[in-house]
C-alpha positions, 0 to 999 in steps of 0.5 A: 499499501502506497503511504496515503494522507487524508487531511481535512484541514481546509475544513477545520473551521478553528485552525490552529498553530500546528496540525496533528496527523495519523498517517498509516504505511508500510513503507520504512520509517525513515523513506515516509518521513523524508518523502512527508518532508520532502514534498512540505517544503517542497509548498511550505518553504520554511515550515516545520514537520516532527515525528513520531511513532505511536508504538513508542507514544503509547509505550510512554503512556503506559509506562506513565500510566502504570 
């Protein structure tokens, strides 16, 4: 499955200063992250992009709650 994301950001009546997305993919992390950064950089110069893996966020949350 190719990386696909649907984000109706333009339909948000109260856009925030940041956007949080969950992206499901089957390619390697580094390939997908590099491609997302490249494409965002083409249309939004200077935008900062950060990635956090859901697996890491979940593990961290479980450690804090336990």
